[in-house]
N, C-alpha and C positions, 0 to 999 in steps of 0.2 A: 413391584419394585424393579424386577429385572427389565421390564419394558422401559421404565423411566431411565435406567442406566444406559440401555441401548440407544435411546433417542439422544441422550447427552453425548455419547460417543460419536454418533452420526453427525450431530450438529457441530462438534469439534472438527471433524474431518472437513466439512463444507466451509467452516470459518477459516481454516488454515489455507484453503485453496484460493480464497479471495485475494490475498496479498502476495501473489506471485510476482516475480521480477517484471514480467511482461505487463501485468496490470498496473504496477507502480509506475513503470515507464509511461504507459498510456495516460494514466490519470494525472501524472505530473505535467505531461505535454498539454493535456486538455486544460489544466489549471492555468498554466503560463500562457497558452495561446501561441499560435504561429510557430510551433516547433513540432517536428516529426517525432513520434515516440522512439524511433530508432536512434535519434540524436541524443537521447537521455540515457545516462549511465547511472545505475542505482547501486548504492553501497550502504554499509552500516545499517542494515535493516534490523529493526527491533520490534518483534511481534509480541504484543501483550494479549491479555484475555479479551479486552474490549477496544484495543487501539493498535496502530502500527505507526512507526516513524522510520524515516530513512533520509539519507543524503543523496541528492541528485546533482550530477554534473551535467550542465546543459550548455548550449551555445551562448546563452545569456549569462552564464556564470554558475557558481555553486549555490544550491538551495538546500535548506533544512525543511523537510516536509513531514506532515503527519495526517492521519485520517482515522476514522473508526475502523473496526475490525473487518468490515465488508468493503473497505476502500471507497466509501462515500464521504462526503464532506471533507475533501482534500484541502489542505491549507499549506502553503509553502512561503518561506521567508528567505530572502537572499542573504547569504552568509557574508 
């Protein structure tokens, strides 16, 4: 049982690292295309157990974005 709890704690640590501001900037830029990650400003990050959502200010305008907890399957909609 202790081993199971330890693995859950370690998994939570790695899952939390996936949705850093830098990763969200990079994946937003990749989704939108033709934008440098440094040109994306991320705010209102909401990290859930299995997903993350955020607002991205870009040279193309503001976007509402979401992805799974590992920041795969990014989807953004222009606000």
